[in-house]
C-alpha positions, 0 to 999 in steps of 0.5 A: 291271480294265484295270490288272490286264489290263496287268500280266498282259500284261506278266508273261506276254509280257515278260521282265525277267531271263532267268536261263536265259541268265545261267546259275548265280550266280557272285559273281566275275563280278558287276559293282559297278554296283548302285546304290540309288534316288536318294532313299536314295543318301545312306544308302548313302553314309553306310554306305560312309563310316562307319568300322567301329567296334563299340561294346560296352555292358553286354555288347551290341555296337552294330554299325557299321551302326547309326550311318549307317542309324539315327542319321544319318536320325534326325538329318536328320529331326528337326533340320529339324523342331525348327529353327524352335523353336530359332531362335525361342528364340535370336533371341527372335522369336516374332511371326507372319511371313506374308511370306518373308524373303530369303536375304540378310536372314538370312545365318545361316539361308542358311549353314545351308541351304548347309551342309545341301545340301553335307552331303547332296551328299557323302553322295549322291555317296559312294553311287556312289563305286565307279562313279566310281572305275571310270569315272575309274580312281581308287582306291576307297579314295581315294574313300572317304577323300575322301568322309570328309574332304569330309563334314567340310570342305565343309559349314563351307566352304559355310556361310562362302561363303553367309554372306559372299555374303549379307552382300555382297548386303545391303551392295550394297542399302545402297549403292543406298539411300545413293547411288542407282541407277547410270544408266550416264551418265558425266560428266567433271569440270573437273579431267579425272576421270570420275564416274557419275551416280546416280539417287536413290531419294528426294528430300529438302530442297534437292535433297539425297539422303536416306539411306534406311533398310534394311528388308530389302525388294527394292531397285531397281537398274536404271533400268527398275525406276524407270520410266525406260525404260518409254516406250521399251519400250512404243513399240518394237513399236507407236507409242503416239500414234494417227495422225490420221485421213486427210482426206476430199475433197469433203466439206461443211464442218461448221463451225457457221453461224448461220441466216438471219433471217426475212423480214418484209413492209414496209408503210405501217403502215395497212390 
């Protein structure tokens, strides 16, 4: 009843569109700033970017709106649903995985995700290409063609960039496993050169640093991850060592003292 009362109050006392002030409808004076909701803006962008192609099949006409409003949403809905099964078929990996994999360890999946995000962003921005053209004084036709070209070019570029970044991060982890963590300490060699000292992650025989195998797990890359800076951080705000209690004056010593022997009467031995 409370919700109904609030809705009735808003409907009776507050106005939304005062049509009596706007006057009769005239298409020539309507602005081009009408935009859909953000979650369906990609559909509006796909509708604006798709060329006006009409296909006639067996005496029937397939309108141009069929492809961006029916086919594209169907593909964007079904492809993420069946992707895990497609990947399992190609990689032959049918094991149960209970831990998430890092993006750098599966570069092809990371690239596909970046490719999908770029595709979605181009469609979303194209849903407001008329507003962008008006605010920045650009040609609407140029904005439409920029969206069409970007829809074909940007997703592959995003895939390539994300794939290479994932491989670079993976290579960085392998270098840390092979050489150790950078300590920031520079040592000067007898010949005048400078080298940085690395902290090995494991100790081998005869002090040799063994090369660890890359298993896809997070690798520590700073000295504080190894516990080297922990005492400094802990002792920054308050001291770790407890101070000695203050000495108290005029207090008897608590050192242990042996008791005095009992007194015995000395006699002649006869009563």
